[in-house]
N, C-alpha and C positions, 0 to 999 in steps of 0.2 A: 360780651362785648361786640359791639358793632363797628365796623371800619367804613372807610370810604367805598363808595360802590366800585367794584372793579368790573373790567371787560371780560365777560365768559363767553365762549363759544362752545357749543356742544356739536361733535362731529359723529355722525351715524353712517356707517357702510352699510349699504343695503345689497342684496342680492336675492331675488325671487321672494322678497319678504312682504307680499301684500296682505298676509295674514296678521302680521305683527306691526307694522309700519305706523299705523294710527295709535295704537298703545302707547309707542314710545313718543311720537310727536305731541299726542294730546296731554301726556305728562309734562312735557316741557312747556307746552302753552300754559299749563296750570301752575308752573314752578312760581314760588313766592319770590324768587330771586331773578332778576331778568337774564335772559340768556339767548343769543344769537345761533341759529341752528344751520348747518351745513349737512346735506345727505349727499353722500358720494355713492353713487349707483354703479354698481359692477356689472353691467350689461345684462340687467335682468330681462327675463323673457315673459314675465307675468305682468300685472297691472301696478306694479309698484311706482313706476316714474308717473304713470297718469295720475294716481292717488295723491302723490305729493304735489305734483305741479297743478292740480285743479284744486285740492282741499286745503292746501298749506302755502298759499302765495307769499308768506313771509319768509319761507325756507328757501336758501340758497342751494340749488340742486346742481351738482357736477356730475354729468353722465359720461361714464367711462365707454370707449368704444369695444372694449373687451373686459373679462374678468381677470385684472390684474393682481388679486389676492387681497387678503385681509390687511396686511401690514401696508402694503404700498398704497392702497386706497385711503387707508387711515392717514398715511403720511400727505396725501394731496389735501385732504380737508385740515390738517393740522397746519401745513404751510399757508392755506388760504386764511386760517384764523389767525395764524401769526403776523400775516400781512396786513390784516385788518385790525391790529393792536391789541390781540387778546392777552390779558394777564394769565388767564388760566384757560384750560381746554379740557371739557369733559368728554370722554369717549364713553359712548353708549351704544351697545349692541341693538340691532334692529329689533331683537326679542326681549328686550328689557326696558323697564319704565322706572321713573323716579317719583318719591314722594315730593309734595311741594315744598318742603322744608329742606330737602337734603341738599340741594346746591349751596345754598346760604350757609349751612351748617359746615360743609366741606371748605368753602372759601374762607370762613372764620377760622377754622383749625390751621389751615395753611398760612392765614396771616400771623397767626400767634407762633406757629411753629416753622419758620423759614428754612430749616434744615431738612423738613420733608420735601421731596418731590412729587410724590405719588400718594394720594389718600383714596381709599376705597370705602364706600359705605357696607353696611351689613346687607348681603345678598340674600333676600327670601326667595322661595319659589314665587311663579307668576300669579298665583292666587293669593300670596301672602299666608299660606297654611303652615309653613315652616321654612327652615334655613334652606337655601339651594344646596343640593347634596355635593357637588363638588367644591364649593365654597368651605363647606362644613370642614373637609378634611384639611383644610389649611389652617383654619382657626382652632381646630382640635389640638394641635401641635403646640399652641402658644399656652404654656401652663400658667403664667400670669393672667391671661384673658380668662381662661376657664375656671381658674380659682376666684376671680371675681364674680364671674357669672354665678357661681356656686353659692357664694357668701353675699350676695346682693349688693356690690359695691362696685358697680360698673363705673370705669373711668371715661373719659371723654375721648382718648386716643391711646393705641397701642402701636408699637412698632413691630412690624411682621417681615418676613424675608420676601414674601410673594403673595399676590393676591391676583385672581383670575380678572382679565381686563374687560369683562362684560360692563363694568361701570367703573370708571377712574377719573379723578380729577387731578390733572398734571399742571405744573408751573411752567410758565414761560421760561425760568431760568434753567429748569431741566432740559428742555429742548435745545435751548442754545449751547448748553454744556454737554450733555450725553448724545442729543440727536434723537431721530425719531426709529421707527420699527425698522430692522434690517431686511431689505428686499430679498435676501436669500430664502427667507420664510415665505411660503405661499399662503399656508394657513396651518395653525397650531405651533406652539412654541415660541411664537413671535414676542408673547407677553412675559414669557420666563426670561428670554433673552434680555429684553429690556429692563427687568428687574434686577438682573446681574450687572448689567452696565450702570444702572442706578446706584446701586450699592458700591459698586467698584469706584465709581466718581464721586462718592462722599455724600451722597444723598439718602435720606430715609424713606422707608415705605410704610405707610400706616393704614390701620383700619379704624373708622370712627363708628363703634357700633350703635350708637344712639342715632345716627343718620341711616335712612333705610331706601333701598332700592330693591326692584323685583326682576327677575330672570327666569326665562323659560329653559335655558340650556338644553337646546336642541340634541346635541349628542347624548345625553343622559336617556331621551326618550326614544332614541333610534332602536327599534327592535332588530333590525339586521344591520351588522356593522361588517362591511365587505372587507377583503383583503387590501384592495386598494386604500381604503379609508384607514385601515390599521397601519399600512405601510406609510401612510402621510403622517399619522400620529407619531409613530417611531422615528421617522426622518426628522420631526421636528424636535424630538427629544434629544436625538444624536447631535443635532446642530447646535442647541444652546448648551449641552454639555460640553461640546468640542470647543465652542465660542467663548466660554466662561473666562473673562480676563483675570481672574483671580489666579488662574493656573498657568503653568508654563505649557506652551501649545503642545510639543512633541512627546514629552512624557505623558501628559493628560490624554492626548490622542491614542497612543498604543494602549493604555489602560482601558479606555472606553470602548475601543474597537475590540479588544479581547474580551471584555465582559459581555458585550452584546453578541459577538460570535458564540460564545460558551451558551448564552440564552437561547439562541437559535437552534444551537444542536440540543440542547436540554428539551426544549419543546417538540423537537422532531424525535427524540428518544421516547417522550411520554405522550407521543401520537397527537399532540397538538399541532396539526398541520398547517392551520391557517394562520397562527401566531408565528410559527417557525418561518413559513414563506413570507410573511409581511417583514418580518426582522430582516430576513437576508434580502429583501428587495430595498429595504432602507439602507442596509450596510452597502449594497451595491452602488446606490445613488449617492451616498456619502463619500465613498472611496473615489468615485469619477469627479467628485467636486472638492476633493482636499485642498488643491491649489487655492482655489476661490475661498474657501472657508478661512484659510489661513490669512488671507489678504484682509478679510472682513474681521478677523480676530483682532489683526494689528490695528485696524481702523478702530475698533471698538476701545481700544487702551487710550486713543487720543481724545482729547477734549474737543468739541465742536459740534455744530449741528448737522452731523451726518446724516444723509439720505433723506434730508429734508429741502 
């Protein structure tokens, strides 16, 4: 079923993405559904800005003076899109690209299912040779989806609790009632947090497996993950666990910090020094920010366009 054409903006946050940005923007140019594109550049030091400004004059380029983080940069683009009348916003990683029919498919699903606030396509790896490794671990837990795949009876849409934000289509209503990404997160964990808040405020999250996008997933290809990067990952996980509005803050905080402290000690006992140190650093940063985390937790429970 086709609906009246909606205004769709795509927001891409770039940071030293010269290797990837053409793939993302070329795929949007070839989209069968019209889309307006905003690139928010997080103070890249490579040729990203030059490529976008010269080769893609139709793209709105917002240049940040410093790297403000993935979530905050997305919020800048989302605010721009909403002020431009967007009905839907497609968030696309700089190292991702879309099939020409994907946006139209996702828009149709959201038109039919207004109780959904976020819909993701199936994420394949960048060359289309298989399902993205991180994405696979989330759909593996969906018994209904995996059963339908096995018996070749794939449905158009499945409800899931979470999907990585490399390729998301979100509704204007979700931003107006749930808000954008929490600026407490610099990078890692902000998508989990937004999914927690989405479900808390009564919106569903879905995957449309017949719609296809492609993602490189840089972290999965990193040969060397430093202590600093691990600490950032763990800090993001701590944040979205502590901020989950479905739980009372104080008992949840005590339980989460206790479990993570035990994990740090356990890694130390088994001589996994890098993970032990990374968790310890994440716990220190979390403890120092507990007051602010609680403020953001309280804000997350209120309806409104927080942080946009």
